[in-house]
Structures are given as structure tokens and as C-alpha cells.
C-alpha positions in Angstrom: 108.6 76.8 165.7 106.6 74.4 163.6 103.9 77.1 163.2 106.5 79.6 161.9 107.7 77.1 159.3 104.1 76.6 158.1 103.5 80.3 157.8 106.7 80.7 155.8 105.8 77.8 153.5 102.2 79.1 153.1 103.6 82.5 152.2 106.0 81.0 149.6 103.2 78.9 148.1 100.7 81.8 147.9 103.4 84.1 146.6 104.4 81.6 143.8 100.7 81.2 142.8 100.3 85.0 142.7 103.6 85.4 140.6 102.4 82.7 138.1 99.0 84.5 137.8 100.7 87.9 137.2 103.1 86.3 134.7 100.2 84.9 132.7 98.4 88.3 132.8 101.5 90.0 131.6 102.0 87.6 128.7 98.4 88.0 127.6 98.7 91.8 127.8 101.8 91.7 125.7 99.7 90.4 122.8 98.1 93.9 122.5 101.5 95.4 121.7 102.9 93.5 118.6 106.4 93.8 117.5 107.0 96.4 114.7 109.3 95.8 111.9 111.0 98.9 110.8 111.7 98.2 107.1 112.8 100.8 104.6 109.8 102.3 102.7 108.8 100.6 99.5 108.2 104.0 97.8 111.2 106.2 97.5 112.7 108.9 95.3 115.7 108.6 93.1 117.5 111.4 91.1 115.9 113.6 88.5 115.4 112.0 85.1 118.0 114.3 83.4 120.6 113.0 85.9 120.6 109.6 84.2 122.6 108.8 81.1 121.2 106.6 78.4 121.7 102.9 79.3 121.8 101.0 82.5 122.7 102.8 85.8 123.1 101.0 89.0 121.6 102.5 92.2 123.5 100.5 94.8 121.7 102.1 97.7 118.4 100.7 96.6 119.7 97.7 94.7 118.2 98.4 91.4 119.0 99.5 87.8 117.5 102.6 86.2 117.3 102.1 82.5 117.0 105.1 80.3 116.3 104.9 76.6 116.0 108.5 75.4 112.9 109.8 77.1 111.7 106.4 78.4 112.6 105.0 81.8 112.1 101.7 83.6 113.5 100.2 86.8 114.7 96.6 87.3 115.7 95.1 90.6 119.4 94.3 90.9 118.6 91.4 93.3 119.1 87.9 91.9 116.0 85.8 92.4 118.2 82.8 93.3 119.8 83.8 96.7 119.6 87.6 96.7 123.1 88.5 95.4 123.5 91.8 93.4 123.5 91.2 89.7 125.9 93.1 87.5 125.3 94.7 84.0 127.8 93.2 81.5 127.2 95.1 78.2 124.4 92.9 76.9 123.1 91.0 80.0 122.8 90.8 83.7 125.2 88.4 85.4 125.0 87.1 89.0 128.6 86.7 90.3 127.6 84.4 93.2 126.1 81.3 91.4 126.3 82.1 87.7 122.7 83.1 86.8 122.4 85.1 83.6 119.5 87.4 82.6 118.5 89.1 79.4 118.3 92.9 79.3 114.6 92.7 80.2 115.5 90.6 83.3 114.3 87.2 82.0 116.4 84.2 82.9 118.9 83.0 80.3 120.6 80.4 82.4 121.6 79.4 85.9 119.8 78.5 89.1 117.6 81.6 89.3 114.0 80.4 89.4 112.3 83.5 88.0 113.1 86.8 86.2 114.3 90.0 87.9 111.5 92.2 89.2 110.4 95.4 87.4 109.1 98.2 89.6 106.4 100.8 89.1 108.0 104.2 88.3 106.5 107.7 88.2 107.7 111.2 88.4 107.1 112.9 91.7 105.5 116.4 91.9 109.0 117.9 92.5 110.5 116.3 89.4 112.3 113.2 90.8 111.9 109.6 89.6 109.8 107.8 92.2 109.9 104.0 92.5 107.4 101.7 94.3 109.3 98.5 94.9 106.2 96.8 96.3 104.4 97.1 92.9 105.6 95.0 90.0 104.9 96.1 86.5 104.8 94.3 83.1 108.1 93.9 81.2 106.9 96.3 78.5 106.3 99.1 81.0 108.1 102.4 80.1 107.7 105.7 81.8 107.9 108.2 79.0 108.9 111.7 79.9 108.5 114.5 77.4 110.7 117.5 76.9 113.7 117.9 79.2 112.9 115.4 81.9 109.7 117.0 83.0 106.4 115.1 83.2 
């Protein structure tokens, strides 16, 4: 009976060592399969240039404003640089309804807790005639995409 108990304890001891070893191998092997973040693409198409009226148009789906001035376009982020609320266009300036930040029409900070201006994004016309925005690429505040004729590049 004493021998049976020793066999059982030996079996449990060796089994736990084997389980710990296999657990370590599994954890090390997991490093070869990193987690993948499925974020929305930074480059996306909007509407055709002719679909935008002159002035500021909010694209709520992408959280940005498309600004048209005749045949010139630029895109400004609608995300407040303070805490990420959506800013609103109020005739002559952008206002953040959350904490009171205010921005000039070019996105520079007028007042409030926002630490930096609104982002400007690179904008082009895709081969099929749509405005294409790259939200991962910032451009200078004087950037304008000029489209000649009737909205064709």
C-alpha cells in the first residue's frame, strides 16, 4: 500500500513538471503569433469633388471636415486635440462642445484646453474621380488640392 502511494505521488510530481514545461513552451511559441489590431484604413475615399458645396462639410463617418473653396479642397480633422470630442463648425470657427476649445477656420487654437491645432490630412483625387484622404499623413496649413474644370483632376 505504501508503494502504491509513492507511485501515485511520483506520477503526480512528474506530471506537474511535464505540464509546467509544456506551459512554458506554449507561452514561448505564442510570441511567434502577435496580436493584430484591426483598425480602419488610414487611406480612404470620400465623395466626388462636385458633390461638395462651397464651405465646410462634415463627414461624420470619418470625423473630418471637407473644405471647398471653388476648385480648391482641403481636409481638416473634426477630432478635438484635447480629449477627442467632435468639433462643430460655427459660421466662423470650430467649437468643441465638450470642454470649450475654439479653433480658427484653419484649425489653429484660439482658446481652451486644446494643446495643439486640428490636423490637416493629405488629399488627392483617386483614378476613379473620388477625393481620397490619407489620415496618417499630415500636411501644411496652406495645402490646397486644386482641381481644374468640373471636378476632374
